[in-house]
C-alpha positions in Angstrom: -116.3 91.1 -24.7 -118.2 91.4 -21.5 -119.0 94.6 -19.6 -121.4 95.1 -16.7 -122.2 97.9 -14.3 -124.7 98.8 -11.7 -125.9 102.0 -10.3 -127.9 102.6 -7.1 -129.8 105.8 -7.7 -132.0 108.0 -5.7 -135.7 108.2 -6.6 -135.7 111.6 -8.1 -135.9 113.0 -11.7 -132.2 113.7 -12.1 -131.4 110.0 -11.7 -133.0 109.3 -15.1 -130.5 111.3 -17.4 -127.6 110.2 -15.1 -128.3 106.5 -16.0 -129.0 107.4 -19.6 -125.7 109.1 -20.1 -123.8 106.3 -18.3 -125.4 103.7 -20.7 -124.6 105.8 -23.8 -121.0 106.4 -22.6 -120.5 102.7 -22.2 -122.0 101.9 -25.5 -119.9 104.4 -27.3 -116.8 103.3 -25.7 -117.4 99.6 -26.7 -118.4 100.5 -30.2 -122.1 99.8 -30.2 -124.0 101.1 -33.3 -125.4 104.6 -32.4 -129.0 103.6 -33.5 -129.0 100.6 -31.1 -127.4 102.7 -28.4 -130.1 105.4 -28.7 -133.0 102.7 -28.7 -131.7 101.2 -25.5 -131.1 104.6 -23.9 -134.9 105.4 -24.6 -136.1 102.2 -23.1 -133.8 102.7 -20.1 -135.2 106.2 -19.5 -138.7 104.9 -19.6 -137.7 102.1 -17.1 -136.2 104.8 -14.9 -138.9 107.2 -15.2 -141.1 104.5 -13.9 -139.1 103.6 -11.0 -138.8 107.4 -10.0 -142.6 107.8 -10.2 -143.8 104.5 -8.7 -140.8 102.8 -7.2 -141.2 103.4 -3.6 -142.6 105.4 -0.8 -141.8 109.1 -0.6 -139.3 108.7 2.1 -138.1 112.4 2.1 -135.8 113.4 4.9 -137.0 115.8 7.4 -135.2 118.6 5.5 -137.2 117.7 2.4 -134.2 116.1 0.3 -134.5 112.8 -1.2 -133.7 109.6 0.7 -130.3 108.1 0.6 -129.3 105.5 -1.9 -130.3 102.1 -0.4 -133.2 103.4 1.4 -136.7 102.2 0.4 -136.9 105.2 -2.0 -133.9 104.2 -4.3 -133.7 102.1 -7.3 -130.9 100.0 -8.9 -129.9 99.9 -12.6 -127.7 97.1 -13.9 -126.5 96.8 -17.5 -124.7 93.7 -19.1 -123.2 93.8 -22.5 -122.1 90.1 -23.1 -121.1 89.3 -26.6 -123.7 90.5 -28.9 -126.4 91.0 -26.3 -127.2 93.7 -23.9 -129.4 93.2 -20.9 -130.6 95.9 -18.7 -132.7 95.5 -15.5 -134.1 98.3 -13.3 -135.3 97.1 -9.9 -137.2 99.5 -7.4 -138.7 99.1 -4.0 -142.3 100.2 -4.8 -145.5 98.3 -4.5 -144.6 96.2 -7.8 -147.0 95.6 -10.7 -150.6 94.5 -10.1 -151.3 90.9 -10.4 -152.1 89.8 -14.0 -155.7 90.1 -14.8 -156.2 93.2 -12.4 -155.1 95.9 -14.8 -151.6 94.9 -14.7 -149.7 92.7 -16.9 -149.8 92.0 -20.0 -148.9 95.6 -21.2 -151.7 97.0 -23.1 -151.3 99.5 -26.1 -151.9 102.9 -24.8 -154.7 105.0 -26.5 -153.6 107.6 -29.1 -154.4 110.3 -26.7 -152.9 108.7 -23.5 -150.7 111.1 -21.7 -149.4 108.3 -19.4 -148.9 104.6 -19.6 -146.5 104.5 -22.7 -143.3 103.6 -20.9 -143.6 99.7 -20.6 -145.1 99.7 -24.1 -142.2 101.5 -25.5 -139.9 99.2 -23.8 -141.5 96.1 -25.2 -141.5 97.6 -28.7 -137.8 98.6 -28.6 -136.3 95.4 -26.9 -136.0 92.1 -28.5 -137.3 90.7 -25.3 -138.8 92.3 -22.0 -140.3 91.2 -18.9 -142.2 93.0 -16.2 -142.1 91.2 -12.8 -142.4 91.7 -9.1 -139.5 90.9 -6.7 -140.1 87.4 -5.4 -141.2 87.6 -1.7 -140.6 91.3 -1.3 -142.3 94.5 -2.7 -140.7 96.2 -5.6 -140.7 95.9 -9.5 -138.2 94.4 -11.8 -138.0 95.6 -15.4 -135.7 93.5 -17.6 -135.0 93.9 -21.4 -132.7 92.6 -23.9 -131.5 93.7 -27.3 -129.1 92.2 -29.8 -126.3 94.6 -30.4 -124.9 95.7 -33.6 -121.4 97.3 -33.9 -119.6 100.0 -35.6 -117.0 99.3 -38.1 -113.8 98.9 -36.2 -115.5 98.9 -32.8 -112.5 98.9 -30.2 -113.8 96.3 -27.7 -115.2 93.7 -30.1 -113.7 90.2 -29.9 -112.5 88.9 -33.3 
């Protein structure tokens, strides 16, 4: 079984639960184990929240509304379910990650009382593999993470 989808979203808070619900619905329909689905939805929410907060200039329209999809202020979420693997990618158009050695990568464990900075750490802990990179030759961050899927008994879309 192979499923993929991509959403182009506005850089606003309402985009985070929209992406999360889309992922959960896909996983439910495919028959993915609910615990794995939940873990991936938490990681996706963190990646989307980072894209909303850091993912681009504030290109508000003159009337104060958010920018249109595809503008420098938007971001893209793509999910691939292929066999027993799920890969999720969140790409924004912001400044990207600082170069390694300048407070950027690798992801550090946040302090116990930290109010920010937990998102990338959570993604790395939840996923089987995670990478945090900049778009080559352009501004923007690329957050990718993979997780091996487990299936519910009698999952409808699992190939036998």
